[in-house]
C-alpha positions as a LaTeX table, in Angstrom:
\begin{tabular}{lrrr}
\hline
Residue & $x$ (\AA) & $y$ (\AA) & $z$ (\AA) \\
\hline
Met1 & 14.24 & 14.78 & 8.78 \\
Ser2 & 16.61 & 16.76 & 6.56 \\
Met3 & 15.79 & 17.79 & 3.01 \\
Thr4 & 18.59 & 15.51 & 1.79 \\
Glu5 & 16.94 & 12.54 & 3.51 \\
Lys6 & 13.59 & 13.45 & 1.93 \\
Ile7 & 15.15 & 13.76 & $-1.54$ \\
Lys8 & 16.90 & 10.40 & $-1.14$ \\
Ile9 & 13.63 & 8.74 & $-0.09$ \\
Met10 & 11.83 & 10.20 & $-3.09$ \\
Leu11 & 14.62 & 9.09 & $-5.44$ \\
Val12 & 14.23 & 5.52 & $-4.16$ \\
Lys13 & 10.44 & 5.67 & $-4.48$ \\
Arg14 & 10.78 & 6.92 & $-8.06$ \\
Lys15 & 13.53 & 4.40 & $-8.84$ \\
Met16 & 16.02 & 7.15 & $-9.69$ \\
Ser17 & 19.59 & 7.85 & $-8.67$ \\
Ala18 & 21.33 & 11.12 & $-7.89$ \\
Val19 & 23.08 & 10.73 & $-11.25$ \\
Asp20 & 19.70 & 10.49 & $-13.00$ \\
Leu21 & 18.61 & 13.63 & $-11.19$ \\
Ser22 & 21.78 & 15.49 & $-12.15$ \\
Lys23 & 21.25 & 14.63 & $-15.83$ \\
Ile24 & 17.71 & 15.98 & $-15.80$ \\
Leu25 & 18.84 & 19.13 & $-13.96$ \\
Glu26 & 21.71 & 19.44 & $-16.45$ \\
Cys27 & 24.39 & 19.68 & $-13.78$ \\
Ser28 & 27.24 & 17.43 & $-12.78$ \\
Pro29 & 26.71 & 14.47 & $-10.46$ \\
Thr30 & 29.41 & 15.98 & $-8.24$ \\
Asn31 & 27.34 & 19.12 & $-7.84$ \\
Ile32 & 24.28 & 17.09 & $-6.77$ \\
Tyr33 & 26.33 & 14.92 & $-4.38$ \\
Asn34 & 27.84 & 18.06 & $-2.80$ \\
Lys35 & 24.40 & 19.64 & $-2.37$ \\
Leu36 & 23.11 & 16.42 & $-0.81$ \\
Lys37 & 26.13 & 16.24 & 1.49 \\
Arg38 & 25.68 & 19.85 & 2.64 \\
Asp39 & 21.85 & 19.67 & 2.59 \\
Asn40 & 22.03 & 22.92 & 0.66 \\
Phe41 & 19.21 & 23.48 & $-1.84$ \\
Ser42 & 17.46 & 26.67 & $-2.86$ \\
Glu43 & 13.68 & 26.76 & $-2.93$ \\
Lys44 & 13.88 & 27.01 & $-6.72$ \\
Glu45 & 15.98 & 23.82 & $-6.85$ \\
Leu46 & 13.60 & 22.04 & $-4.49$ \\
Asn47 & 10.66 & 22.98 & $-6.69$ \\
Gln48 & 12.55 & 21.70 & $-9.77$ \\
Ile49 & 13.40 & 18.45 & $-7.99$ \\
Ala50 & 9.80 & 18.03 & $-6.85$ \\
Asp51 & 8.59 & 18.53 & $-10.41$ \\
Ile52 & 11.08 & 15.96 & $-11.73$ \\
Leu53 & 9.94 & 13.50 & $-9.04$ \\
Asn54 & 6.27 & 14.18 & $-9.87$ \\
Cys55 & 5.67 & 15.72 & $-6.44$ \\
Asp56 & 4.41 & 18.96 & $-4.98$ \\
Phe57 & 6.93 & 20.75 & $-2.75$ \\
Lys58 & 5.50 & 22.26 & 0.42 \\
Gly59 & 8.56 & 21.94 & 2.60 \\
Thr60 & 7.71 & 18.27 & 2.30 \\
Phe61 & 7.20 & 16.08 & $-0.72$ \\
Val62 & 3.66 & 14.92 & $-1.48$ \\
Met63 & 3.39 & 12.15 & $-4.04$ \\
Arg64 & 0.82 & 13.27 & $-6.61$ \\
Asp65 & $-0.36$ & 9.78 & $-7.43$ \\
Thr66 & $-0.76$ & 8.46 & $-3.87$ \\
Gly67 & $-0.90$ & 11.58 & $-1.66$ \\
Glu68 & 1.84 & 10.13 & 0.55 \\
Glu69 & 3.85 & 12.86 & 2.28 \\
Val70 & 7.58 & 12.53 & 2.91 \\
\hline
\end{tabular}
């Protein structure tokens, strides 16, 4: 499963959109959509996204409240 797929799953689970994520990251929605399209995220960005989604990033997302791994 690609990182983009994992991020999209976590966005759905957290009832967020890519636009919501872009606002919190203070970047344009276009930038987020391009990164999702290319599956191109730095480890720093993945850690930021995990924090926003209330997850721990270990190459996978682990939901802090349920322990579910995606």
